[in-house]
C-alpha positions, 0 to 999 in steps of 0.5 A, a space after each residue: 461769304 468772305 473768302 479770307 479770315 478777318 485780320 483782327 480775329 486772325 491775328 488775335 488767334 495766332 496771338 493767343 497760341 503765341 502767348 502760350 508758347 511764350 509762357 512755356 518758354 518760361 518753364 511757369 509752374 501753374 497751380 492745379 486748383 488755380 487752373 479753374 477758371 479763365 477769361 478768354 479774350 483777344 476776340 473770342 466772343 467770352 464774357 466773364 465775371 469773378 476772379 480770374 486764373 489762367 487755364 480754364 475759361 467759364 462764362 456767366 450771366 451774359 452767355 456767349 456772343 452771337 457777333 459774327 456767328 452765322 451758325 451755332 451747334 452744340 454737339 454731344 455724343 454717346 448719351 446712351 438712354 437705358 430706361 424707358 419713361 419712368 425708369 431709373 438712368 443707371 448713369 443718369 443720362 436724363 438729368 445730364 441731358 436736361 442740364 445740358 439743355 439748361 446750361 446752352 440755352 442760358 448762354 445763347 437762347 438762340 441755338 441754332 442747332 442741338 446735335 447728338 451724334 450717336 448711341 443716343 439710346 443704349 440698346 436701341 430698344 423701343 422703350 428707350 427710344 421713348 424715353 429719349 424723345 420724351 426728353 427731347 420734346 420736353 419743353 421745360 429743358 428744351 426751351 429752344 427746341 420747344 417740341 419742334 415748334 422752336 428756333 433750334 433744330 434737333 440733330 440726331 445720328 444713329 450710332 452702333 448701340 442702336 443696332 443692338 436691339 434691331 440689328 444693323 440691317 434694320 436699325 436705321 428703320 426703327 432710327 426713323 420710326 422713332 426720332 423721325 429722322 433718316 439716318 443718312 440725311 443733309 439738313 441746312 442750318 443758317 446756310 451751313 450744310 450738315 450731313 449725317 451718316 450711320 453705319 449700314 449693314 456690311 461687316 459689323 455695326 461700325 461699317 459706313 462703306 455702303 454709304 460710299 455713293 450716297 455720300 460722293 452724291 451729296 458732295 457733288 450735288 449739295 457741296 458742289 464745289 463750295 468753299 464754305 464750312 460743312 459738317 460732317 456727323 458720324 458716331 465713328 471716328 475715322 482711324 488715323 484722325 484724333 487720338 483714340 482712333 487706332 483703338 475707336 473707329 469705324 470702317 470708312 473703307 480706307 485703301 480700298 477702291 471706295 475709299 470715304 476717307 480719300 473722298 472727304 480729303 478732297 474738302 479741307 472745308 469739311 469738319 468731321 465730328 464723332 463721338 464713340 470713344 467717350 474720350 475726354 476733351 481736354 486733350 488737344 488731340 481730340 481735334 486733328 487735321 492730319 487726313 487733310 480736313 478737320 475731325 474732331 473727337 466729341 466726349 460723352 454727354 450722358 455716358 462715362 469717360 473712357 480713354 486710350 488703353 495702355 493705363 492702369 487704375 490706380 486703386 486697383 492696379 489692374 489695366 484700365 481705359 476707363 480713368 476714376 470717375 465716379 461721384 454723386 454728381 447729379 443725385 445725392 447719395 448716388 454715385 455714378 460716372 460724372 461724365 458730361 462733356 460736349 462742344 459748341 461749334 460756331 460757324 462764322 461769317 468769315 468762313 472761320 470756325 471755332 470749337 469750345 469746349 464745355 465740362 458739363 459736370 464741372 459746370 455743375 458740381 463747381 458752381 461757379 458758371 459755365 466751364 470751358 476747357 482751355 482756349 477754343 480751336 480756331 479752324 482756318 477754313 478759308 486758308 486751308 482751303 487756299 493752300 490746297 492741302 499743304 499740311 506743312 503750313 502749321 499756321 494753317 493747319 494748326 492741329 496736326 500731329 506736328 504739335 508738340 508741348 511748349 513746357 514739361 510738368 514740373 514737380 514741386 523742388 520737396 516732392 518725393 516718391 515713397 513705396 508701401 505696402 510691399 508684397 511679393 509681386 506689388 507695392 504701393 507708390 506715392 508721389 505728390 501731383 505735378 504741375 503743368 509747364 504752361 497754361 497751354 492746353 498742349 501742356 496738360 498733365 495727361 498722365 504719369 509714367 511709372 518705371 520700376 527698375 530692377 537690380 537685373 536691369 529689366 524693368 516694368 512701366 505702368 502709366 495712370 491717367 492724370 485726374 485733369 478731367 474732374 471736378 475741382 473737389 476730386 482732384 487728388 492731392 496726392 497719388 497712391 498707385 497699386 503697382 502689380 506685377 513685380 517679381 518676388 524676391 527682387 530689389 527695385 527703385 521706382 522712378 515717376 514722371 509727369 507727361 503731357 499728351 504729346 510725349 509721343 512716346 510707345 505706350 503712351 497712346 495704347 495702341 496709338 500712332 507711335 509704337 517705334 518711338 523709344 523716346 519722350 519728346 522735347 517739353 513733354 516729359 517732367 524730371 524723375 522723382 526716384 525712390 529708395 530702393 526696396 525688395 519684394 518678399 517671398 511669394 507663397 506658393 500656389 499649390 498645383 494640387 491640394 490632393 493627387 492621389 492616383 492609385 494605379 501607380 501602385 502607391 497610396 500616397 498623396 502626391 502633395 504629401 498629406 498624411 493618410 490614416 490607411 484605415 483597415 478594410 481598404 486594399 490595392 488590387 488589379 484591375 483588369 480593365 484598366 491594367 492597373 492598380 486601384 483601391 477597393 474597399 471592404 465597405 466599413 471605412 475609407 481612407 482619409 487625407 488630412 488638411 490643414 484649415 489653412 489649405 481650405 482658403 486656397 480652394 474655397 473660392 475655386 475648385 475642381 473635385 476628380 474622381 475615377 471609380 467603379 461602382 458595385 451598387 449605385 442604390 446604396 447612399 455611399 460617398 467616393 471621395 468627400 468631406 462633406 456633411 454640414 460643410 464642404 463638398 464631395 461625390 455621393 451615390 444614392 439611388 441610382 445618381 452620382 451626386 455633387 454636394 457642395 455646402 455654400 454659404 447660403 445653402 447646400 447644392 447637389 447636383 446629380 446625373 444617372 450612373 451605372 454599375 460595374 463601368 468605369 465612370 470619371 467625374 469632375 465637378 468644378 466651382 468658378 466662383 460663380 457656378 458649381 458644374 457636373 461633368 461625367 466622362 468629359 460632357 457637362 451633365 449639370 450646373 447650378 450657382 452657388 457661393 464660397 464653399 464653408 469649411 467642415 471641421 473635421 479636415 480629412 478628405 476621405 476616399 471611399 466614404 465621408 467624415 462625420 462632425 466628429 471625424 469617424 468615417 460614414 457613408 462608406 462606400 459599399 463592399 466592391 467598389 473601386 477607385 483609381 484616382 482622386 484629385 483636388 484642385 485649388 482652380 475650376 477646370 475648363 471644359 476643354 481641361 474637363 476633356 483632357 483629365 477624362 482622356 488622361 483617365 483612359 490612358 496609363 499614368 503619366 510617366 514622370 518624364 516625357 523627355 530626357 535629353 542630356 548632352 554629356 556625350 561623345 558626339 551628336 549621333 549618341 544623343 538620340 540613344 542617351 535620350 531614348 527617343 528618335 529624331 524627328 528630322 536630320 536638322 542634327 546632322 553636323 551638330 556639334 557637341 563640345 566640351 565646356 569649361 565651366 560646366 566641366 562636360 560636353 555639351 550642344 554648341 548652337 550655331 543657328 543651323 542645327 537642332 534636335 527635334 523629338 516627335 511627341 505623340 497625342 497622348 504626350 499632349 494629354 500629359 502635358 494638357 494637364 500639367 508639366 514643366 520644360 526645363 533647360 540648361 543653357 547659355 546665350 550670347 545674344 539676347 536681342 535675336 528671337 531663338 528658341 532653345 526648347 520648343 514645340 510653339 508658334 500658335 500653339 503649344 509651348 517652348 522656352 524662348 528668348 526675345 520672342 517680342 519687345 516685352 521679352 527682349 534680353 530674357 527668357 520666357 516661357 511662352 504657353 498657348 492657352 485655350 482661353 487665354 490667349 499666350 501669357 509669356 511669364 518671363 526672367 531676365 538672364 545674363 549673356 555668356 552665363 549659364 542658366 537654369 530655365 524652367 517653365 511650369 505649367 499648373 493647370 490654371 498659371 504658368 510661371 517662369 523659374 530662372 536659376 530656381 527662382 520664380 521670377 513671374 507667374 501669369 494665369 493661364 486658363 483653358 488648358 494648353 493649345 495643341 498644335 496640328 499634327 505635323 507639328 508634334 515635335 519638341 526641338 532643342 536648339 529651335 522651334 517647330 514651323 508651322 507645317 512641320 520643320 524648324 525654325 527660330 534656331 538657338 544663335 551661335 555662341 549659345 550652348 545647351 546642357 540638358 533638356 527635360 519634359 516633366 509630367 508634374 509641376 514641381 514646387 517651388 523648393 523642388 525646383 531650387 534643388 534641381 536648379 542648383 544641382 543643375 549648375 555644378 560643375 560635373 565631378 565637382 564634389 567640392 562645389 556643395 552647399 547648405 541652404 536653410 528654409 522654414 518648414 512649410 514656408 511657416 515662420 514669424 514675419 520677422 524670422 531671419 533664415 540663416 546663411 551658409 556661404 561656405 563651400 563643402 566637399 563630399 565628407 565635411 562636417 556641417 556645424 549647424 547655425 546656432 541662431 534661432 536656438 531651439 525652443 526660442 520663443 518670440 511674440 507675433 501673429 499667425 493669420 492675424 492672431 496674437 500669439 507666441 512662436 517657438 522655434 523646435 529645431 533643424 530637421 538635420 542634427 548638428 555635425 552632420 556629413 555632407 554629401 550633397 547639396 542640402 536643404 535645411 528646414 527649421 520648424 516653428 510652432 505657434 501658440 495663440 494666446 489665451 490657449 494652453 498646449 503643448 508645441 510641436 515636439 523634438 528636435 534632433 537626435 534622440 530627443 522626444 516631443 511631447 505636445 500636451 493640453 487642451 485645443 491644440 495638436 500633439 507634438 510631433 516625435 523627435 527626429 533621430 537620424 542615428 538610432 530613430 527612437 522618438 516618441 510624440 505625445 499628444 492629449 489635444 483634441 483629435 490629432 495624434 503626434 507624428 512618430 519619430 522620423 525614420 532613422 538611417 537605413 537599418 536602424 530607424 524605428 519611432 512611435 507616436 501615441 495619442 488620446 482624446 480627453 475632451 468630450 465629444 470628440 474622438 481619440 487620435 489614431 492609434 500607435 504606428 511604428 516604421 522599421 525601415 530595412 533601408 530606403 525601401 523597407 516595409 513597415 510594421 505595426 502596433 495596436 491602437 491605444 485609444 481613450 475618449 469621453 463622449 464617442 468612439 475610441 480612435 482608429 486601429 493603427 495600420 501599416 504603411 509603406 515607409 516614406 523615405 527621407 534624405 539620408 545624411 551619409 551613405 553611397 550615391 545610389 541612396 543619396 539619390 533615392 533620398 533626394 527623389 524622395 524629398 522631390 516628391 518620390 512617385 510623383 516627380 521622377 528626375 531621371 538620370 539627374 535624380 534617379 529613381 529605383 524600380 522595384 520588380 513590383 509596387 509597394 504591397 498595402 496588404 491591409 486584409 491579410 487574411 484576404 486571399 483574392 487572387 488580383 490582391 498585389 503581393 
């Protein structure tokens, strides 16, 4: 064997590379569809016919030349046979293998070896092996092998998928039984030594360390110092070799005492070929000589392509390492992954090795001959041996990471990027494809980098694979990319860059080789296409709950604000076992909470029903928390069992488990999109598959009864049944969250706040007294309280070494596990250093942190360690030296980050909060807790903190906006009040423009309301896809009101669908009456009368009554709502009720119902209920704060010192049955 490369061939190979670089130097733009065929000359042994274009080679008829070839190998990988003989291959692996046989034997009937380097089966099952060997022994296609009698050798390797069925330890025996070959073996192919190795039992299905001694022996005895090329075939790649190897590799003991890679590095004549990753062969990084020998990453011959992580799917916008690749390439009408590539390895007589890359799928689909991918790799083994590992000699070691692109991709001069379908957090980015700067494979357009730059300086980067690997007919003429992850109400511009494989930029390889590089390499990246600016829309709020009713607080209202009918026959009583109020039924009715039909859309695909109850009887059929008969869902009891009825798209599902009387039972039923699951007292009791919940016609959820199809109560709970709480959530609790909810039911209702620290004190020693909590440690000793000129009050001055730590109890973590919010008013000057402002997290817990990692640098982030979804970190940009209001919110299913009252990011968070260890039960203000206790990550010098709070309920967007506005007001500044306009319930025509009042008011100023839109102004539009007319019904404040604080003015719109008659929502402000009439529509709301309160709402619609007039100012308010149902088969509306306030906490009066119906019973008799406080327009500070508290959720959300609640000696009375004189009735 010659010890040097043939001079002419050596020259030709270098000329080929030089010519490619020269072409790149001229910045030649090659049309993509013109890059489909290339006749390679310069002594490379390929003969082609037909018209020629540079870039992709094809050969036909005369095939590959055998001149100078010592041994020729076709090497494929990852066949993944899935079925047995006669079965159907889901990815057409059988047809792909047969096409590979046909292709190679047409090119070279004298092929020396056909090799498959692992994952030849999908699961290592016996039937899969039988099918594989049937294909291998098929003499019609595998003609060179001819069932073992032919010239061609079949060389098979074992991969990790062969271990799946038998296990790692016994997989080699099964492999040998069916293939007739050892997993570890040495073969001789025309004088070329071939070693194969499979994984062995150790620590996983990709561990090769146990082969060390055997492999060393083969090197010592078989190779024995020879400088001739030899092959090592393993299924797994070696970490640090080819470009997906950081993510897809086996364990070869690198860095250990028995390091197989170190052994290999002593043999520059070794050529290792692997598969495993399924990565596309067009990428020049598929060959690497960085480790001192040649490593080639083969693709897949029968499965699907999968490249590096860090990319997104252009159509869905979701993370994807699998690029788009589905078509009916092999079976007409059967859409499958079209992937099929392989290599042809020629070991030459002169000691060099050539590697040709083939796209089998393109060869089949394009039908113009065998498609070769770029120029072949020429491995100069003799020179590599002579260089003795001198990798700096790049003319010898040609395939190291020192390679770089020669010409950057280019877009056409008239190319533009456009933005469409702009939503709250996503948009469609459209742009034309770029072209490679030269025909060299080094300059292939590998991906597109898309950067959305926000006006606040923050940016979001997404990357997509270019479709270079697909057949010509599937190459995109234009790109439309679903770009997700934008922030609502934010202005962006988008820049699009085309990049080669050699940008060497952080993020371009997933977890690749260049994690610290922030700049793209030369000649790798095109100029940017930049879009026009666009602004994302306001995100519709995902409610933390649909219903949140906790009678233990002494309040029967739903914390989410749904109207209840409070039928007579139910009452709040003290329960001796719980030590808290609960509701008790008299056995004849229930309390129903009215939902809108639209609200069902938020929980029909995923939900949690929770009820805490005590039964008086477990035999009689009765409902506890329900809205179901022919649709919907709910808890029911009969014949000694608790049942969860769930009506879904296919059929009714009923889960049941035994239940006892006379004891408190906590029940939870979840639907996660696939299954309904019933839990009792924190334990899973039953589960069954189910579909999406069907929506019932009557939309009241009842406690202690169910509702009939006509809206009446039925299946009422037996007299004496008690319910402590009922909740309906728009997500499915995990088992861990159910356990937390059960634990919460056994302790007192959550206080509004767990912690409230205001640093507006004279010195640090007063912080503890002001907070009402003890300090955990002495890290606050020496802390400095300073006066801030902006907020005009005292604040905590951070210094990088002092903080305030407050102990948190086990019960506190129970409250935090259901939902919570962390609030901090702060100012930071250093946005690059990792620091915590309000935190109890490292590997568990949660906290507010700046610059925790690269993704959150320059941002305040809410770190939330979850049990089911890692550590989501929603974050928002902040400005150094500026006061900000930050709130991190956990809703039970998501985590949200708000900066200055604006939602900036929301992420999924499943499984509940991961609770820190007992020694770490400390919340620090100005630092974070250290593992095992103590403080770390102190807020840096120059920063300040004004206040910090922990709320046990997740506030709404509107509540947070008001909290942020109030928190950032200078202390004592009465001239900083503002008026903000909003649409009531965020319901308005699509093109409705909210007024903006930029005026700054002082206390006592008169506010003139916006005149547009005008009351009764109408516009045509749509709602939920239905055409109709919108009517503006007025603002909730009277024109000319006196301002006393920052004020939110809400405007209401009603909608009338085309073809329907009926009145709109009635009433404006002042003394106006609201009248809604007509068939098929809900009656109007009564007018809002802040001065005298006397409006009436009339309704003759199907069932629901008009709301009474709004409460007037303290002492004067009164109003009534009357209704009558006139449609056949429908019940009348609820009877009149009136509220007569005496101040904010006045009690309600009552008046009898007046109901008329045809075809069913009349409406329910009216009943009294506690008045709902409204935000006063005038009054002293206490009345103002109480009004704001009511606006923010009353009992559901206590707002501490900032928005203080009034605490009465006893809770409000719900005495529905005045004749009942039970001792435990609350009076």
